[in-house]
C-alpha positions, 0 to 999 in steps of 0.5 A: 328477632323474637315473634310475638303474638297479640290478643285483642279479642273484644267483649262485652264491658262489666257492668260495674266497670262501664258505670264506674269508669264514668268516672275516670272522664274528667281524669283523663278524658273521653279519649282515654276511656273511649279507648277502654271501653274500645278495647275491653278483653276478658278471659272467662275461666270455670267458678271452680276453687281457688286454691292456695290463694283463698277459699272463695269459689271465684275470685275476679281480677280487673287490669287497666291501662297501658296497650304496651302491656296489655298483651303480656297481661294477657297472656298473663291472665290466661297462664294464670288462670290455668294455674288458678281456675277459680280465678277470671282475669280480666284485661283491658286497654286505655293508655298508661294515664287512664291506668293510673286514674283507675287503679288509684279511683279504685275502679280496677284492681290493677293499674298497668303503666308502661313508665313509672309512676310520675310524681304528680300521680303519686302525690294526687293518688298517695296509696297507689303502689308500684310493682315494676314486672319487666321492660321493653323499648320505644322504637321508630317505625316507618311503612316498608315502602320508605325510602330511608337512608341505611334504614337508620334516623338521628335524633336531630332528624327526628325532632327537626320533624316533630318540632317544626316538619323538617322533612329527611328522605322524603317523610314529612310526616311523624305521628304520636299518641292521641291520648295519655302515653307511657310511650309518647312520654318516654319518646318525649322525653327522650327528644324533648327533655319533656314528657309532653314537649310533642304535645305543644308542637303544632302543625299540619304535619303532626298526625295522632293515632290512638294506642301502640295498635293505632300507629302501628296500622297508620304506619303499615297503611302509609304506603307513599312511605313518608310517615314516620311513628314511634310505639312499643318494640313488641308492637315492632317486631314480627309486623308486616309492612314496617322496618324499625329503624337503627337510631344514631346505627343503634340497631334496635334488636331483641339482644340490643334493647335487653342490654339496654335494659341492665345498662349497657350502650347498645341501644339508647337508654333513654328510650327503654322503660319498665312495665310497671303494675300499679294497686291502691293500697294493700293489694288482696291476698289473690291480687297480690298472687298475679303480681307474684306471679308476675314477677316470678322466673316462671313468667319469663315465657308470656313475657316473650310471647309480648316481644317483652322482658321480665323483670327477671332478666335484667334487675 
């Protein structure tokens, strides 16, 4: 498995973003907005010339949304600022729902989502343009102390647990996301046939956590080994204290997930998904240049460092 490193530094939010992001409460709810404010990360460069991007002494790109895309956005931002020292890239999380809404309302330059733009959001924000920058997959995880037979789970076992609390191999608790999430939509649609299927389930067997990092931390802390959850592969590969389960004997490995993104039957195709940037209308020359950089062969290193795959590897 490829090791990955996440940069989750926190710092103060731009006053402009802090003011405007309050508007998003009505769209995506207080949980997502709280996550945006709590996970904000700010990469600042020296204010010198932008070079071939523009003549301004400094330009800023604001990115918000998917916690899946957040780590690679931070790495892409760092690499881009080294090439364009007059550009400041700031990145924050909040979930795919927050990314779509923030971009659609013009609060940020780029909204990040770990799924294609849903039809309902495309109708709500008709000027949003989608740019696929990479791909990844959702994986199922348990604590390393969990006694799961052959480190394998079936789709039927997962559905019975999430839907009605039917335990298997002493697993009787199921975690899912507290906020609007592309990761949850991907998992839910694969498991239940509906983006919001899991949200309709009730019971004491269900627990929530915020972000991929929240789900990962909950499973890492579940030393009794009686809980299961799902996260993006980039958060799971190389993480301590967990086991990544095979699904129906299809192992979640780097090679299998990349092959599945290419259309091969090596990992459940319903659990693979695109990593997407969204821009409202025609992006500025600086924003478009950054998106082009994210889609270029030169960005493969950043995707691999985040445990993900560049669009040029499977498109």
